[in-house]
Structures are given as structure tokens and as C-alpha cells.
C-alpha positions as CSV (number, residue, x, y, z in Angstrom):
1,M,-2.9,23.2,-0.8
2,I,-6.1,24.8,0.6
3,Y,-4.9,28.3,-0.2
4,D,-4.2,27.2,-3.9
5,F,-7.8,25.6,-4.2
6,L,-9.4,28.9,-2.6
7,L,-7.4,31.2,-5.1
8,F,-8.0,29.2,-8.1
9,N,-11.6,28.5,-7.6
10,K,-13.0,31.6,-6.1
11,P,-16.7,31.1,-7.1
12,L,-16.8,27.8,-5.6
13,A,-14.8,28.8,-2.6
14,Y,-17.2,31.7,-1.9
15,A,-20.3,29.4,-2.3
16,T,-18.8,26.8,0.0
17,L,-18.0,29.5,2.6
18,L,-21.5,30.8,2.3
19,V,-22.9,27.4,2.6
20,V,-21.1,26.7,5.7
21,V,-22.0,29.9,7.4
22,V,-25.8,29.5,6.4
23,A,-25.8,26.0,7.4
24,G,-24.3,26.9,10.7
25,I,-26.6,29.8,11.4
26,V,-29.7,27.6,10.6
27,A,-28.5,24.6,12.7
28,G,-27.5,27.1,15.5
29,Y,-30.9,28.8,15.5
30,L,-33.0,25.3,15.3
31,L,-30.9,23.8,18.2
32,T,-31.2,27.1,20.3
33,R,-34.9,27.1,20.0
34,R,-34.8,23.5,21.6
35,G,-33.7,25.1,24.8
36,E,-31.7,22.8,27.0
37,A,-32.1,19.9,24.6
38,G,-30.3,21.7,21.9
39,R,-27.1,22.6,24.1
40,R,-25.4,19.3,23.7
41,P,-25.6,19.0,20.0
42,L,-24.6,22.7,19.9
43,W,-21.4,21.7,21.8
44,V,-20.8,18.7,19.5
45,L,-21.1,21.1,16.4
46,A,-19.0,23.6,17.8
47,G,-16.3,20.8,18.5
48,L,-16.6,19.5,15.0
49,A,-16.2,23.2,13.7
50,V,-13.1,23.6,15.6
51,L,-11.3,20.8,13.7
52,P,-10.9,22.7,10.5
53,V,-9.1,25.4,12.5
54,L,-6.7,23.0,13.9
55,G,-6.2,21.0,10.8
56,L,-5.8,24.1,8.5
57,T,-3.3,26.1,11.0
58,L,-1.5,23.4,12.9
59,V,-1.0,20.5,10.5
60,P,2.3,20.8,8.8
61,E,2.2,22.4,5.3
62,L,3.5,20.4,2.4
63,K,5.7,23.1,1.2
64,S,9.2,23.4,2.4
65,T,10.4,26.3,4.4
66,A,13.9,25.2,4.4
67,G,16.2,28.2,3.9
68,W,13.8,30.7,5.6
69,P,15.5,32.7,8.0
70,D,13.9,32.3,11.5
71,E,13.2,36.2,11.8
72,V,11.0,35.9,8.6
73,R,8.6,33.4,10.2
74,C,6.4,36.1,11.7
75,A,4.8,39.1,10.1
76,F,4.0,41.7,12.8
77,A,2.4,44.6,10.8
78,A,-1.2,44.4,12.0
79,S,-3.7,45.6,9.6
80,V,-6.9,44.4,7.9
81,P,-5.9,43.1,4.7
82,P,-7.9,43.9,1.5
83,L,-11.0,41.6,1.2
84,N,-10.3,38.4,-0.9
85,V,-11.2,34.8,-0.6
86,L,-8.4,33.9,1.6
87,V,-9.5,36.8,4.1
88,V,-13.1,35.6,4.0
89,A,-11.9,32.0,4.7
90,N,-9.8,33.1,7.6
91,A,-13.0,35.0,9.0
92,V,-15.3,32.0,8.5
93,L,-12.8,29.7,10.1
94,F,-13.5,31.5,13.4
95,L,-17.0,32.6,12.9
96,V,-18.8,29.3,12.7
97,P,-17.1,27.7,15.9
98,V,-17.6,30.8,18.0
99,F,-21.1,31.1,16.8
100,L,-21.9,27.6,17.8
101,A,-20.0,27.6,21.0
102,A,-21.5,30.8,22.1
103,L,-25.0,29.5,21.5
104,A,-24.1,26.2,23.6
105,A,-22.6,28.2,26.3
106,R,-25.1,31.1,26.1
107,R,-22.2,33.6,26.7
108,P,-21.0,35.2,23.5
109,A,-18.6,37.5,25.0
110,V,-16.7,34.8,26.9
111,V,-16.7,32.7,23.8
112,F,-15.6,35.5,21.7
113,A,-12.5,36.1,24.1
114,A,-11.8,32.4,23.8
115,G,-11.8,32.5,20.0
116,A,-9.5,35.4,19.9
117,A,-7.2,33.6,22.5
118,L,-7.4,30.4,20.4
119,S,-6.4,32.5,17.2
120,A,-3.3,33.9,19.3
121,L,-2.3,30.6,20.4
122,V,-2.3,29.2,16.8
123,E,-0.3,32.1,15.5
124,G,2.1,31.7,18.5
125,L,2.5,28.0,17.8
126,Q,3.2,28.7,14.1
127,A,5.9,31.0,15.2
128,L,7.4,28.7,17.9
129,I,7.3,25.4,15.8
130,P,9.2,25.9,12.5
131,S,8.5,22.2,11.5
132,L,4.9,23.1,10.9
133,G,6.1,25.0,7.9
134,R,3.8,27.8,8.5
135,A,4.5,31.4,9.0
136,C,2.7,33.3,11.8
137,D,0.8,36.5,10.9
138,V,-0.8,39.3,13.1
139,D,-3.1,40.0,10.0
140,D,-4.3,36.4,10.3
141,W,-5.0,37.0,14.1
142,V,-7.0,40.3,13.3
143,V,-9.2,38.7,10.7
144,N,-9.7,35.6,12.8
145,T,-10.8,37.8,15.7
146,L,-13.2,39.8,13.4
147,G,-14.6,36.3,12.4
148,A,-15.1,35.4,15.9
149,A,-16.7,38.8,16.9
150,A,-19.1,38.3,14.1
151,G,-19.9,34.8,15.3
152,A,-20.3,36.2,19.0
153,L,-22.7,38.9,17.5
154,L,-24.7,36.5,15.3
155,A,-25.2,34.2,18.4
156,L,-26.3,37.2,20.4
157,G,-29.0,37.9,17.7
158,V,-30.1,34.3,17.4
159,M,-30.3,33.9,21.3
160,T,-32.4,37.3,21.4
161,A,-34.8,36.1,18.6
162,A,-35.1,32.7,20.2
163,R,-36.0,34.3,23.4
164,R,-38.6,36.6,21.9
165,R,-40.1,33.4,20.3
166,E,-40.3,31.7,23.4
167,S,-41.9,34.6,25.5
168,P,-45.6,34.4,25.7
169,R,-47.7,36.7,23.8
170,P,-50.4,38.5,25.7
171,L,-53.9,37.4,25.2
172,P,-56.3,39.9,23.5
173,P,-58.4,41.7,26.0
174,R,-61.8,40.3,26.7
175,G,-64.4,42.8,26.0
176,R,-67.4,43.8,24.3
177,G,-68.2,42.8,20.8
178,G,-65.5,40.5,20.6
179,F,-65.2,36.7,20.9
180,G,-65.1,35.4,24.5
181,G,-66.8,38.2,25.9
């Protein structure tokens, strides 16, 4: 159902994905600037951002997969698929939660690894639980992992920017002809 919406409403889908990413980045930056006080809200937002991951990947699909041979349930040809709205949505699905969790944990590399592992777990569960009606796909893992990498890199950039903003600026030298001198 969500795939049909994305495919048949591409402009709206791209706009929605852009709003989700921008809102996540702005919220993440503002909460990171709050220091320790921002960490708990970042964890809450990261937890909320994981809900669509679980809902869109592990809730049983309405379409029937009856009659599918079990060996067709997983696609193992790893590649980066051509860019389209579904690929962008798959990347954003992991970009936002990894970004927010990396800011909360202040450990982008560790959270990136956790995001890649979560994506692998999702694909594994899709393969092992036929009643989900979902087919696992290594391409999904690749794109989810690229989204997680983008989220971790964005978090690193935001943490660096927030640190620079916090660092004290040197006072101008006191000297001749200037104020204070």
C-alpha cells in the first residue's frame, strides 16, 4: 500500500521525504545545541523515528504471497538500484533514526553499525517469516545502509558545528587605539 502511494504520488512523496529529513536535521541541530538537556529528547525522537522502520518492514503486507515458492522470497543480487522514489524512501527510512540516535549517543560510527545491523535483521526476518508477506532483498539492505551512513555523516557534521558554536571566541587583543586600551 505505501509503495503504491509513493509510486503514484511522486511529487508529494518526494516533498514529504524532504520535509521529514529537514525537520529531523533542524530538530537534531537545535537539541544538540542544548547539550546534555537535549540528549533525552533526541533519544525519544530517535525511538519514534524507528517506528516507521518497524511498521513498514515487519507488519504483514496485505498482498497475498500464497503460491510463491520459498526460494523466491529473497533476492541476493546486491547492487545499488536506479534512483527512484522507493529507493529514496528506503534510504530516508534509516537516515533519520540513525541521525537522531547518533546525536543522542554522540557516537555516529557505532550508531551507523547498529543501523546497518538493524536493516540486516529486518531483511533476515522477512526471509524467515513468510507470513509477513514480504520478500527480503539485499538491495534494500544496501540502500538502508547508505541511508544510515548519510545519517551518521550528517550527525557528525551537526556535532562538529555545535561544538564550534560552543567554543569560546578569543577576545580581541587589548591595545593602542582600540577600545579598552
